[in-house]
C-alpha positions as CSV (number, residue, x, y, z in Angstrom):
1,X,25.7,40.9,-13.9
2,X,21.9,40.5,-14.4
3,X,22.3,39.9,-18.2
4,X,25.1,37.4,-17.5
5,X,22.9,35.5,-15.0
6,X,19.8,35.7,-17.3
7,X,21.6,34.4,-20.4
8,X,23.4,31.8,-18.4
9,X,20.0,30.5,-17.2
10,X,18.6,30.5,-20.7
11,X,21.7,28.6,-22.0
12,X,21.2,26.1,-19.2
13,X,17.6,25.6,-20.1
14,X,18.5,25.1,-23.8
15,X,21.2,22.6,-22.9
16,X,18.7,20.7,-20.7
17,X,16.2,20.6,-23.5
18,X,18.8,19.2,-25.9
19,X,20.1,16.7,-23.3
20,X,16.6,15.5,-22.5
21,X,15.8,14.9,-26.1
22,X,19.1,13.0,-26.9
23,X,18.8,10.9,-23.8
24,X,15.2,10.0,-24.6
25,X,16.0,9.1,-28.2
26,X,19.0,6.9,-27.2
27,X,17.4,5.5,-24.0
28,X,20.4,7.1,-22.3
29,X,22.7,4.2,-23.4
30,X,25.7,6.6,-24.0
31,X,25.3,8.5,-20.7
32,X,28.2,8.5,-18.3
33,X,27.8,6.5,-15.1
34,X,29.9,6.4,-11.9
35,X,30.2,2.6,-12.0
36,X,30.6,-0.1,-14.6
37,X,28.5,-3.0,-13.4
38,X,25.2,-4.8,-13.8
39,X,23.4,-1.7,-12.4
40,X,24.9,0.7,-15.0
41,X,21.6,1.0,-16.9
42,X,19.8,2.1,-13.8
43,X,22.2,5.0,-13.4
44,X,21.7,5.9,-17.0
45,X,17.9,5.9,-16.6
46,X,18.2,8.2,-13.5
47,X,20.4,10.5,-15.6
48,X,17.7,10.7,-18.3
49,X,14.8,11.5,-15.9
50,X,17.0,13.9,-14.0
51,X,17.4,16.0,-17.1
52,X,13.7,15.7,-17.9
53,X,12.8,16.8,-14.4
54,X,15.1,19.8,-14.5
55,X,13.7,20.9,-17.9
56,X,10.1,20.5,-16.7
57,X,10.7,22.4,-13.5
58,X,12.4,25.3,-15.5
59,X,9.5,25.6,-17.9
60,X,7.0,25.4,-15.1
61,X,8.6,28.3,-13.2
62,X,9.0,30.2,-16.5
63,X,5.4,30.0,-17.6
64,X,3.5,29.7,-14.2
65,X,5.8,31.7,-11.9
66,X,4.2,32.1,-8.5
67,X,1.0,30.4,-9.7
68,X,2.9,27.1,-9.5
69,X,2.5,27.2,-5.7
70,X,-1.3,27.5,-6.1
71,X,-1.3,24.6,-8.6
72,X,-0.8,22.1,-5.7
73,X,-1.3,18.9,-7.7
74,X,1.3,20.0,-10.3
75,X,3.9,21.0,-7.7
76,X,3.1,17.7,-5.8
77,X,3.8,15.7,-8.9
78,X,7.2,17.5,-9.3
79,X,7.9,16.5,-5.7
80,X,7.0,12.9,-6.4
81,X,9.3,12.7,-9.4
82,X,12.2,14.1,-7.4
83,X,11.4,11.7,-4.5
84,X,11.3,8.6,-6.7
85,X,14.7,9.5,-8.3
86,X,16.2,10.1,-4.9
87,X,15.0,6.8,-3.5
88,X,16.3,5.0,-6.6
89,X,19.7,6.6,-6.1
90,X,19.5,5.5,-2.4
91,X,18.8,1.9,-3.5
92,X,21.9,1.9,-5.8
93,X,24.1,3.5,-3.1
94,X,23.0,0.9,-0.6
95,X,23.8,-1.9,-3.1
96,X,27.3,-0.5,-3.5
97,X,27.7,-0.2,0.3
98,X,26.7,-3.8,0.7
99,X,29.5,-4.9,-1.6
100,X,27.4,-5.5,-4.8
101,X,26.1,-8.9,-3.6
102,X,24.8,-10.8,-6.7
103,X,21.9,-12.3,-4.6
104,X,20.6,-8.7,-4.0
105,X,20.2,-7.9,-7.7
106,X,16.5,-9.0,-7.9
107,X,15.7,-6.6,-5.0
108,X,17.7,-3.8,-6.7
109,X,16.0,-4.4,-10.1
110,X,12.5,-4.5,-8.7
111,X,13.0,-1.4,-6.5
112,X,14.7,0.8,-9.2
113,X,12.3,-0.3,-12.0
114,X,9.3,0.4,-9.8
115,X,10.5,3.8,-8.7
116,X,11.6,5.0,-12.2
117,X,8.3,3.7,-13.7
118,X,6.4,5.8,-11.1
119,X,8.6,8.8,-11.9
120,X,7.8,8.4,-15.7
121,X,4.1,8.1,-15.0
122,X,4.0,11.2,-12.7
123,X,5.9,13.1,-15.4
124,X,3.3,12.0,-17.9
125,X,0.5,13.2,-15.6
126,X,2.2,16.5,-15.0
127,X,2.4,17.2,-18.8
128,X,-1.2,15.9,-19.2
129,X,-2.5,18.4,-16.8
130,X,-0.2,21.4,-17.5
131,X,-2.4,24.4,-18.2
132,X,-0.2,25.9,-20.9
133,X,-0.9,23.3,-23.6
134,X,1.6,24.5,-26.3
135,X,4.4,24.3,-23.7
136,X,3.1,20.9,-22.6
137,X,3.2,19.6,-26.2
138,X,6.8,21.0,-26.6
139,X,8.0,19.3,-23.4
140,X,6.3,16.0,-24.4
141,X,8.1,16.1,-27.7
142,X,11.5,16.6,-26.0
143,X,11.0,14.2,-23.0
144,X,8.9,11.4,-24.6
145,X,9.8,11.5,-28.4
146,X,9.4,7.7,-28.5
147,X,6.6,7.5,-26.0
148,X,6.6,6.1,-22.5
149,X,9.1,3.3,-22.9
150,X,9.9,2.5,-19.3
151,X,8.0,-0.6,-18.0
152,X,7.2,-1.8,-14.5
153,X,9.0,-4.9,-13.1
154,X,7.9,-8.2,-14.5
155,X,6.2,-11.0,-12.5
156,X,9.4,-13.0,-12.9
157,X,11.3,-10.5,-10.8
158,X,8.5,-10.6,-8.2
159,X,8.8,-14.4,-8.1
160,X,12.5,-14.2,-7.6
161,X,12.0,-11.9,-4.7
162,X,9.4,-14.2,-3.1
163,X,11.9,-17.1,-3.3
164,X,14.6,-14.9,-1.6
165,X,12.1,-14.0,1.2
166,X,10.9,-17.5,2.0
167,X,14.3,-19.2,1.8
168,X,17.2,-18.7,4.2
169,X,19.8,-16.7,2.3
170,X,22.3,-13.9,2.8
171,X,20.0,-11.5,0.9
172,X,17.2,-12.0,3.4
173,X,19.6,-11.7,6.3
174,X,21.0,-8.4,4.9
175,X,17.5,-7.1,4.3
176,X,16.3,-7.9,7.8
177,X,19.5,-7.1,9.7
178,X,17.9,-4.3,11.7
179,X,14.7,-6.3,12.4
180,X,14.2,-7.8,15.9
181,X,13.9,-11.6,15.1
182,X,14.4,-13.3,18.4
183,X,12.3,-16.5,18.5
184,X,9.9,-16.4,21.4
185,X,6.1,-16.6,21.6
186,X,5.6,-12.8,22.2
187,X,7.6,-11.8,19.0
188,X,5.5,-12.5,15.9
189,X,8.3,-11.7,13.5
190,X,10.6,-14.1,15.3
191,X,8.0,-16.9,15.1
192,X,7.5,-16.1,11.4
193,X,11.2,-16.4,10.8
194,X,11.1,-19.9,12.6
195,X,8.1,-21.0,10.4
196,X,10.0,-19.9,7.3
197,X,13.0,-22.0,8.3
198,X,10.7,-25.0,9.0
199,X,9.1,-24.5,5.5
200,X,12.4,-25.4,3.8
201,X,12.6,-28.7,5.9
202,X,9.0,-29.8,5.4
203,X,8.5,-28.8,1.8
204,X,9.6,-32.3,0.4
205,X,7.3,-34.0,2.9
206,X,4.4,-31.8,2.0
207,X,5.1,-32.6,-1.7
208,X,5.0,-36.3,-0.9
209,X,1.6,-35.9,0.8
210,X,0.2,-34.0,-2.1
211,X,1.3,-36.7,-4.5
212,X,-0.3,-39.3,-2.3
213,X,-3.5,-37.3,-2.2
214,X,-3.6,-37.0,-6.0
215,X,-3.0,-40.8,-6.4
216,X,-5.9,-41.5,-4.0
217,X,-3.7,-43.1,-1.4
218,X,-4.6,-40.4,1.2
219,X,-8.2,-39.4,1.3
220,X,-8.1,-36.3,3.6
221,X,-7.1,-32.8,2.4
222,X,-6.5,-31.5,6.0
223,X,-2.8,-31.7,7.0
224,X,-3.1,-33.3,10.5
225,X,-5.4,-36.0,9.1
226,X,-3.0,-36.5,6.1
227,X,-0.1,-37.0,8.6
228,X,-2.1,-39.7,10.5
229,X,-3.0,-41.5,7.3
230,X,0.5,-41.3,5.9
231,X,1.9,-42.6,9.2
232,X,-0.5,-45.5,9.2
233,X,0.4,-46.4,5.6
234,X,4.1,-46.1,6.2
235,X,4.7,-43.2,3.8
236,X,6.4,-41.2,6.6
237,X,8.1,-42.1,9.8
238,X,7.5,-40.8,13.3
239,X,10.1,-38.1,13.1
240,X,8.7,-36.8,9.8
241,X,5.2,-36.9,11.3
242,X,6.4,-34.8,14.2
243,X,8.0,-32.3,11.9
244,X,4.8,-31.8,9.9
245,X,2.7,-31.5,13.0
246,X,5.0,-28.9,14.6
247,X,5.0,-27.0,11.3
248,X,1.2,-27.1,11.2
249,X,0.9,-25.9,14.8
250,X,3.4,-23.0,14.2
251,X,1.5,-21.8,11.1
252,X,-1.8,-22.1,12.9
253,X,-0.5,-19.9,15.7
254,X,0.8,-17.3,13.3
255,X,-2.5,-17.0,11.3
256,X,-4.8,-17.2,14.4
257,X,-6.8,-14.1,15.3
258,X,-8.1,-13.0,18.7
259,X,-11.2,-14.9,19.7
260,X,-13.6,-13.7,22.4
261,X,-16.5,-15.4,24.1
262,X,-19.7,-13.3,23.9
263,X,-19.8,-13.0,27.7
264,X,-16.3,-11.4,27.6
265,X,-17.4,-8.6,25.3
266,X,-18.5,-5.7,27.5
267,X,-20.5,-2.6,26.4
268,X,-18.2,0.3,25.7
269,X,-18.8,3.7,27.6
270,X,-19.8,5.3,24.3
271,X,-22.4,2.6,23.7
272,X,-23.7,3.0,27.3
273,X,-23.9,6.8,26.8
274,X,-25.8,6.3,23.5
275,X,-28.2,3.9,25.3
276,X,-28.9,6.4,28.1
277,X,-29.5,9.1,25.6
278,X,-31.9,6.9,23.7
279,X,-33.7,6.0,26.9
280,X,-34.0,9.7,27.9
281,X,-35.5,10.6,24.5
282,X,-38.0,7.7,24.7
283,X,-39.1,8.8,28.2
284,X,-39.4,12.4,27.1
285,X,-41.6,11.4,24.1
286,X,-43.8,9.3,26.4
287,X,-44.3,12.2,28.8
288,X,-45.1,14.6,26.0
289,X,-47.7,12.1,24.6
290,X,-49.3,11.8,28.0
291,X,-49.5,15.6,28.4
292,X,-51.1,16.0,25.0
293,X,-53.6,13.2,25.8
294,X,-54.6,14.8,29.2
295,X,-54.9,18.2,27.6
296,X,-57.2,16.9,24.9
297,X,-59.4,15.2,27.5
298,X,-59.6,18.4,29.6
299,X,-60.5,20.5,26.5
300,X,-63.2,18.0,25.5
301,X,-64.7,18.0,29.1
302,X,-64.9,21.8,29.1
303,X,-66.6,21.9,25.7
304,X,-69.3,19.4,27.0
305,X,-69.8,21.4,30.1
306,X,-70.3,24.6,28.1
307,X,-72.9,22.9,25.8
308,X,-74.7,21.5,28.8
309,X,-74.8,25.0,30.5
310,X,-76.3,26.6,27.4
311,X,-79.0,24.0,27.1
312,X,-80.0,24.5,30.8
313,X,-80.2,28.3,30.4
314,X,-82.5,27.9,27.3
315,X,-84.8,25.5,29.0
316,X,-85.1,27.8,32.1
317,X,-86.0,30.8,30.0
């Protein structure tokens, strides 16, 4: 039974090595996936790095044994790789559970690409710091025969996500469905939601004011002053002016920070304790200095008295 288990494990390691090499050479394009959709490539990439992870963990246990537990940074990197792949799988599962909404694809792409890129980089750092260098070189040849080819998400994807977040859409509603968004002054997230909705309405008006400012028609660069000038010039009507003013007020409330008058700022108990301690030290120093001064004066007087007594005795004799 022992021989059967041993050779079975060896065969599994060899098959993992071959699988990792083939998936890396082909970018896992021929790997089987559970779904045929726009996310199929992400499943294939997870397959590739799953094989690479299994191969790396086997060789780490084979060469390091119990010392792997002591090599905490190496074992932590293995944990990171596993976590990134698990989270990428969770993103894809959530996308399926939501009904494969096309609007959510930028979110899925950004998330999976970020996670798998981090998994690749942690795997690279693991091999870079693996103490058995011949084994590390062998693993690198099997896992990265074409180098590190997986890239982080582009700025274009990030821009698409930003547009989804600032515009009312089903994607944003699904992403925030568990968030408390009731709009009242004590709920900052609710007020942020209201401001984002206002942004869609006032964006054309803001664009009109910017164009007027560029043309020199409006002199001010401060929005409330721009609204007043535009209203006087007839560029906007009273209703549009109110929309812009309300929007400016909402944004100002959101970005405002706590403001305290100097008289409202009291001294903390810690600061008071530090002040008392400092006062005690100063008083103690003063007392010590006074004692030293008195001691010196007393010693000096005694010396003078002794000298005077000696002179008197000499003169008498």
